[in-house]
C-alpha positions as CSV (number, residue, x, y, z in Angstrom):
1,M,92.0,93.1,165.3
2,G,94.8,93.5,163.7
3,L,98.1,95.3,165.7
4,N,97.2,99.4,164.7
5,D,94.2,98.3,166.2
6,S,94.2,101.9,169.4
7,W,92.1,99.0,172.0
8,V,94.8,96.8,171.6
9,A,96.9,99.4,173.7
10,N,94.9,101.5,175.2
11,S,92.2,98.7,176.0
12,Q,91.5,97.6,180.0
13,H,90.5,94.0,178.7
14,Q,92.7,91.3,177.0
15,I,92.2,91.6,173.5
16,N,94.1,89.3,170.6
17,A,95.0,91.4,168.1
18,M,96.6,89.5,165.0
19,T,98.5,90.6,161.8
20,E,97.6,89.4,158.5
21,S,99.7,86.6,158.7
22,Q,98.2,85.0,161.5
23,I,94.5,86.3,160.0
24,L,95.4,84.5,156.7
25,A,97.0,81.6,158.5
26,L,93.5,80.6,160.4
27,F,92.3,80.2,156.7
28,E,95.1,78.0,154.8
29,Q,91.6,75.0,154.8
30,F,89.7,77.9,152.3
31,E,89.9,79.4,149.3
32,V,89.8,83.1,150.3
33,V,87.6,84.5,148.3
34,R,88.4,88.2,149.7
35,F,90.7,89.9,151.9
36,Q,90.2,93.2,152.9
37,E,92.4,95.6,155.6
38,H,91.0,98.2,157.1
39,D,93.3,100.5,159.2
40,E,92.0,103.9,159.5
41,P,91.2,106.7,161.9
42,G,87.6,106.2,162.7
43,T,84.6,106.6,165.4
44,T,83.2,104.1,168.1
45,A,79.5,103.6,168.3
46,L,79.0,106.1,170.8
47,G,81.3,108.5,168.5
48,R,84.4,108.3,170.1
49,P,87.5,108.7,168.3
50,K,89.6,105.6,167.5
51,H,91.7,103.8,164.9
52,W,90.6,100.9,163.6
53,H,92.4,98.1,162.1
54,T,90.1,95.2,161.5
55,F,89.9,92.5,158.4
56,S,87.2,90.7,156.7
57,V,87.9,87.3,155.2
58,V,85.3,86.0,153.2
59,A,86.4,82.3,152.4
60,I,84.5,79.0,151.2
61,R,85.8,75.7,152.9
62,Q,87.4,73.4,151.0
63,A,85.3,70.1,149.4
64,S,86.6,67.2,151.5
65,A,88.1,64.1,150.0
């Protein structure tokens, strides 16, 4: 989840929110084919309003030498 997600600030549980650069650092050994950030209002599966801030990554692991 990104820093702007409403669950980051309003959750009873600890959530590991990350910035775009932190997410990309996780994929340093990969070829990132697609990276998409979603930062928008929406609803939960229960129909409650929520601000979503998520990242979608499609990556290919580099072949080892």
